[in-house]
MIDOSE-1310 file (N, C-alpha, C; in nm, 2 decimals, decimal comma, always signed):
residues 107
mkik	+9,80/+15,30/+10,67/+9,89/+15,22/+10,60/+9,87/+15,24/+10,45; +9,98/+15,27/+10,38/+9,96/+15,29/+10,23/+9,95/+15,16/+10,16; +9,89/+15,16/+10,04/+9,87/+15,04/+9,96/+10,00/+14,97/+9,93; +10,11/+15,05/+9,89/+10,24/+14,99/+9,85/+10,30/+14,91/+9,97
hfls	+10,28/+14,97/+10,08/+10,33/+14,91/+10,20/+10,25/+14,78/+10,23; +10,13/+14,78/+10,21/+10,05/+14,66/+10,23/+10,08/+14,55/+10,13; +10,10/+14,59/+10,01/+10,12/+14,49/+9,91/+10,26/+14,42/+9,93; +10,35/+14,48/+9,99/+10,48/+14,41/+10,02/+10,46/+14,30/+10,12
ysds	+10,35/+14,31/+10,20/+10,32/+14,20/+10,30/+10,21/+14,11/+10,26; +10,14/+14,14/+10,15/+10,03/+14,06/+10,12/+10,06/+13,92/+10,07; +10,17/+13,91/+10,00/+10,21/+13,77/+9,95/+10,24/+13,68/+10,07; +10,31/+13,73/+10,17/+10,34/+13,64/+10,28/+10,21/+13,62/+10,37
llve	+10,12/+13,71/+10,37/+9,99/+13,69/+10,44/+9,91/+13,59/+10,37; +9,91/+13,60/+10,24/+9,83/+13,50/+10,16/+9,89/+13,36/+10,17; +10,02/+13,34/+10,17/+10,07/+13,21/+10,18/+10,05/+13,16/+10,32; +10,06/+13,24/+10,42/+10,03/+13,20/+10,56/+9,89/+13,15/+10,57
aawa	+9,79/+13,22/+10,51/+9,65/+13,18/+10,51/+9,63/+13,05/+10,44; +9,70/+13,04/+10,32/+9,70/+12,91/+10,25/+9,75/+12,80/+10,33; +9,86/+12,82/+10,41/+9,92/+12,71/+10,49/+9,81/+12,67/+10,59; +9,74/+12,76/+10,66/+9,64/+12,73/+10,75/+9,53/+12,66/+10,69
atra	+9,49/+12,70/+10,57/+9,38/+12,63/+10,50/+9,41/+12,49/+10,46; +9,54/+12,46/+10,43/+9,58/+12,32/+10,39/+9,58/+12,23/+10,51; +9,59/+12,29/+10,63/+9,60/+12,20/+10,75/+9,46/+12,15/+10,79; +9,35/+12,22/+10,75/+9,22/+12,18/+10,78/+9,18/+12,05/+10,71
kgty	+9,12/+11,96/+10,78/+9,08/+11,83/+10,73/+8,95/+11,84/+10,66; +8,94/+11,77/+10,55/+8,81/+11,76/+10,48/+8,77/+11,88/+10,40; +8,87/+11,97/+10,37/+8,84/+12,09/+10,29/+8,89/+12,08/+10,15; +8,84/+12,16/+10,06/+8,88/+12,16/+9,92/+9,02/+12,21/+9,91
lgak	+9,06/+12,31/+9,98/+9,20/+12,36/+9,97/+9,30/+12,26/+10,03; +9,26/+12,19/+10,13/+9,35/+12,08/+10,18/+9,37/+11,97/+10,09; +9,26/+11,93/+10,02/+9,27/+11,83/+9,92/+9,35/+11,87/+9,80; +9,34/+12,00/+9,76/+9,41/+12,05/+9,64/+9,56/+12,05/+9,68
yqrl	+9,60/+12,09/+9,80/+9,74/+12,08/+9,84/+9,80/+11,94/+9,83; +9,71/+11,84/+9,88/+9,76/+11,70/+9,88/+9,77/+11,65/+9,74; +9,69/+11,69/+9,65/+9,70/+11,65/+9,51/+9,82/+11,72/+9,45; +9,85/+11,84/+9,47/+9,96/+11,91/+9,41/+10,09/+11,87/+9,46
vkrm	+10,10/+11,84/+9,59/+10,23/+11,81/+9,65/+10,29/+11,67/+9,60; +10,20/+11,59/+9,54/+10,24/+11,47/+9,48/+10,33/+11,49/+9,35; +10,31/+11,60/+9,28/+10,38/+11,63/+9,16/+10,47/+11,74/+9,16; +10,48/+11,82/+9,27/+10,57/+11,94/+9,28/+10,61/+11,95/+9,43
nkkk	+10,72/+12,03/+9,45/+10,76/+12,05/+9,59/+10,66/+12,12/+9,67; +10,68/+12,12/+9,80/+10,58/+12,17/+9,89/+10,56/+12,32/+9,89; +10,66/+12,39/+9,86/+10,65/+12,54/+9,86/+10,57/+12,58/+9,73; +10,60/+12,52/+9,61/+10,53/+12,55/+9,49/+10,38/+12,51/+9,51
alva	+10,35/+12,40/+9,57/+10,21/+12,36/+9,60/+10,14/+12,46/+9,69; +10,22/+12,51/+9,79/+10,16/+12,61/+9,88/+10,13/+12,74/+9,81; +10,22/+12,78/+9,72/+10,19/+12,91/+9,64/+10,07/+12,88/+9,55; +10,06/+12,76/+9,49/+9,94/+12,74/+9,40/+9,81/+12,74/+9,49
vaht	+9,81/+12,69/+9,61/+9,69/+12,70/+9,69/+9,67/+12,84/+9,73; +9,77/+12,92/+9,76/+9,75/+13,06/+9,79/+9,68/+13,13/+9,67; +9,73/+13,10/+9,55/+9,66/+13,16/+9,43/+9,52/+13,12/+9,42; +9,49/+12,99/+9,45/+9,35/+12,95/+9,45/+9,27/+13,02/+9,56
llvv	+9,33/+13,04/+9,67/+9,26/+13,12/+9,78/+9,24/+13,26/+9,74; +9,33/+13,32/+9,67/+9,31/+13,46/+9,62/+9,20/+13,47/+9,52; +9,19/+13,37/+9,43/+9,08/+13,36/+9,33/+8,95/+13,35/+9,40; +8,94/+13,26/+9,51/+8,82/+13,24/+9,58/+8,77/+13,37/+9,65
vyhl	+8,87/+13,44/+9,71/+8,84/+13,57/+9,78/+8,79/+13,67/+9,68; +8,85/+13,68/+9,56/+8,81/+13,77/+9,46/+8,66/+13,75/+9,41; +8,63/+13,62/+9,39/+8,50/+13,59/+9,35/+8,40/+13,61/+9,46; +8,43/+13,58/+9,58/+8,34/+13,61/+9,69/+8,31/+13,76/+9,71
lshr	+8,41/+13,84/+9,69/+8,40/+13,98/+9,70/+8,33/+14,05/+9,58; +8,37/+14,00/+9,46/+8,31/+14,06/+9,34/+8,16/+14,02/+9,32; +8,13/+13,90/+9,36/+7,99/+13,85/+9,34/+7,90/+13,87/+9,47; +7,96/+13,91/+9,57/+7,90/+13,93/+9,70/+7,82/+13,81/+9,75
vrya	+7,88/+13,69/+9,75/+7,82/+13,57/+9,79/+7,90/+13,51/+9,92; +7,83/+13,42/+9,98/+7,90/+13,35/+10,09/+7,99/+13,24/+10,04; +8,08/+13,20/+10,12/+8,18/+13,09/+10,08/+8,10/+12,96/+10,11; +8,10/+12,87/+10,01/+8,05/+12,74/+10,01/+8,16/+12,64/+10,00
elgs	+8,19/+12,57/+10,11/+8,29/+12,47/+10,11/+8,25/+12,35/+10,01; +8,34/+12,32/+9,92/+8,31/+12,21/+9,82/+8,34/+12,08/+9,88; +8,43/+12,07/+9,98/+8,46/+11,94/+10,04/+8,58/+11,88/+9,97; +8,65/+11,78/+10,04/+8,77/+11,72/+9,99/+8,74/+11,63/+9,87
dhvd	+8,62/+11,58/+9,86/+8,60/+11,49/+9,75/+8,53/+11,55/+9,62; +8,54/+11,69/+9,61/+8,48/+11,76/+9,50/+8,54/+11,72/+9,37; +8,67/+11,71/+9,36/+8,73/+11,68/+9,23/+8,71/+11,53/+9,20; +8,70/+11,44/+9,30/+8,67/+11,30/+9,27/+8,53/+11,29/+9,21
rlhv	+8,43/+11,36/+9,26/+8,30/+11,36/+9,21/+8,29/+11,42/+9,07; +8,37/+11,52/+9,04/+8,38/+11,57/+8,90/+8,43/+11,47/+8,81; +8,54/+11,40/+8,85/+8,61/+11,31/+8,76/+8,52/+11,19/+8,73; +8,43/+11,14/+8,82/+8,35/+11,03/+8,79/+8,24/+11,07/+8,68
krqr	+8,19/+11,18/+8,69/+8,09/+11,23/+8,59/+8,16/+11,25/+8,46; +8,28/+11,31/+8,46/+8,35/+11,33/+8,33/+8,39/+11,20/+8,27; +8,44/+11,11/+8,35/+8,48/+10,98/+8,29/+8,36/+10,90/+8,23; +8,25/+10,91/+8,31/+8,13/+10,84/+8,25/+8,08/+10,90/+8,12
rrlv	+8,08/+11,03/+8,12/+8,04/+11,10/+7,99/+8,14/+11,07/+7,87; +8,27/+11,07/+7,90/+8,37/+11,05/+7,80/+8,35/+10,90/+7,75; +8,34/+10,81/+7,83/+8,32/+10,67/+7,79/+8,20/+10,64/+7,71; +8,09/+10,70/+7,75/+7,96/+10,69/+7,67/+7,98/+10,75/+7,54
dqlk	+8,04/+10,87/+7,53/+8,07/+10,93/+7,40/+8,16/+10,85/+7,31; +8,26/+10,79/+7,37/+8,34/+10,70/+7,29/+8,26/+10,58/+7,23; +8,18/+10,52/+7,32/+8,10/+10,40/+7,27/+8,00/+10,45/+7,16; +7,94/+10,56/+7,18/+7,85/+10,62/+7,08/+7,92/+10,64/+6,94
algv	+8,04/+10,68/+6,95/+8,12/+10,71/+6,83/+8,15/+10,58/+6,76; +8,16/+10,47/+6,84/+8,18/+10,34/+6,77/+8,06/+10,27/+6,72; +7,94/+10,34/+6,74/+7,82/+10,29/+6,68/+7,74/+10,20/+6,78; +7,77/+10,22/+6,91/+7,70/+10,13/+7,01/+7,60/+10,22/+7,08
kvti	+7,48/+10,16/+7,09/+7,37/+10,22/+7,17/+7,40/+10,20/+7,31; +7,40/+10,31/+7,39/+7,44/+10,30/+7,53/+7,32/+10,34/+7,62; +7,29/+10,25/+7,72/+7,19/+10,28/+7,82/+7,26/+10,27/+7,96; +7,25/+10,38/+8,04/+7,32/+10,37/+8,16/+7,22/+10,35/+8,27
eeva	+7,26/+10,26/+8,36/+7,17/+10,22/+8,48/+7,25/+10,23/+8,60; +7,21/+10,30/+8,70/+7,28/+10,32/+8,83/+7,27/+10,19/+8,90; +7,39/+10,15/+8,96/+7,40/+10,03/+9,04/+7,40/+10,08/+9,19; +7,33/+10,01/+9,27/+7,33/+10,04/+9,42/+7,47/+9,99/+9,47
eat	+7,53/+10,08/+9,55/+7,66/+10,06/+9,60/+7,66/+9,95/+9,71; +7,75/+9,86/+9,71/+7,76/+9,75/+9,81/+7,80/+9,81/+9,94; +7,74/+9,77/+10,05/+7,78/+9,82/+10,18/+7,85/+9,72/+10,26
């Protein structure tokens, strides 16, 4: 099979793989699709997930590493750290000395 012939099918193969990845529960790509579909139509969200999948495959092949699933709560964990850091920086800019103490979560 020649490369040109393969490239004509690669887009549909990638979108098909992205569709399968979005159906898996508790995965990063599934969560990304759910976040994107809230603000764009389903097809555009699926193409965006296909692009993410292509980037992941590129990095896996170029760096020769195994795939590590980030989980569906990866972005939520990032946002908590980012929000905490942003709020502390804002308080410091206002001249407030800030000490952070972790609180045990209620069960």
